[in-house]
C-alpha positions, -999 to +999 in steps of 0.1 A: +213-087+498+179-076+496+181-067+538+211-043+531+196-027+502+165-023+522+184-005+551+200+012+526+168+029+512+165+043+553+192+059+556+180+100+556+188+110+521+186+085+502+155+076+478+169+042+463+197+017+460+207-006+440+235-030+446+261-051+417+274-080+425+271-118+434+286-131+469+303-095+476+294-053+467+307-046+436+289-013+439+264+006+456+244+033+432+222+059+449+200+085+442+192+112+470+179+144+478+196+171+481+187+170+520+221+158+532+261+164+521+267+129+497+296+125+522+278+118+550+256+087+536+286+075+520+293+072+556+257+058+568+268+028+539+304+023+551+289+017+588+261-005+577+276-027+555+301-031+578+278-040+603+259-061+582+287-077+568+316-075+587+337-060+559+346-031+553+331-014+514+358+015+500+341+051+497+352+046+461+329+018+449+294+048+462+283+067+432+259+088+444+233+111+424+213+139+439+187+157+432+171+189+433+137+177+447+138+195+478+126+226+468+098+224+490+117+221+523+145+248+512+130+276+532+138+260+562+170+252+559+174+294+553+203+308+572+198+343+591+230+359+603+213+378+632+242+387+656+283+376+661+304+390+691+336+379+700+340+372+737+372+398+750+402+383+758+392+350+748+392+332+715+360+328+713+331+337+688+291+334+699+268+335+669+230+339+669+211+327+636+178+313+621+176+282+598+144+282+585+122+298+620+147+286+644+161+300+664+200+288+677+228+298+692+267+290+690+303+287+702+332+289+685+373+280+699+399+291+681+435+296+691+449+329+704+471+331+676+436+336+649+429+372+642+388+377+653+381+380+615+399+347+612+381+330+639+349+342+630+352+328+592+363+297+603+336+297+629+310+302+603+320+273+579+318+249+610+288+260+612+274+258+582+286+214+578+273+208+611+236+215+601+242+203+565+235+239+545+259+235+517+269+200+494+303+199+498+333+208+515+352+248+520+387+255+535+396+291+541+417+308+519+425+343+533+408+367+550+419+407+549+402+441+558+399+456+520+385+492+512+394+531+519+410+533+558+403+493+557+367+496+566+357+459+553+364+427+550+379+405+525+373+368+526+382+342+499+366+304+499+378+278+482+346+253+479+349+215+464+315+204+459+307+177+430+318+132+431+344+129+465+344+168+461+374+168+441+369+201+421+380+230+436+361+263+431+376+302+451+348+320+457+346+359+475+323+374+498+332+416+510+309+433+537+319+468+551+322+461+589+303+487+606+319+489+638+311+453+641+346+437+627+332+393+637+293+399+624+309+413+593+335+384+588+307+362+594+286+375+568+313+384+541+316+342+541+276+334+537+277+360+510+309+345+490+284+311+490+252+328+485+250+304+453+256+267+478+236+281+502+202+299+509+216+327+533+189+355+540+205+394+549+183+414+563+203+438+575 
């Protein structure tokens, strides 16, 4: 148990760990920082337990308390969206953005039946989850044009936060299109999530 405890405490984001049970693990209690999503930590714990004991650990036996002690490094996780462009005749959106001071590029491919705005929002969500910018899970609900002469894009998302991501919260974000629908749609998604992630809009 001591060896297993040390290995779990070596997982990125884990501050401390307590295991209960004698020969078998009854429960795993974790205190973590907020640098990683709890579900990623849970997967790492499940893998370590499987490798070390040869037994699968039910994720319901793992509880995680996350401390908001990552403020010193939060500036490193601020996302600044620079541009988004859609490739002509191909269902691909290309993103240029910064996380902290690091410049990044991503390309997200969808299907031909998806509209440009929907694809752009879908890709933005994938980027947010890939870089672990939110402590939860995001689902798309709706993307539509709104305003006079359809000059704005409205994005509706549902976010599942907290333990096991069981409670859903609906969020809305809207941005004027200004001749760039993919960029506006991605920004609308970020604005909808601005209470859950660190987002800077310098436009």
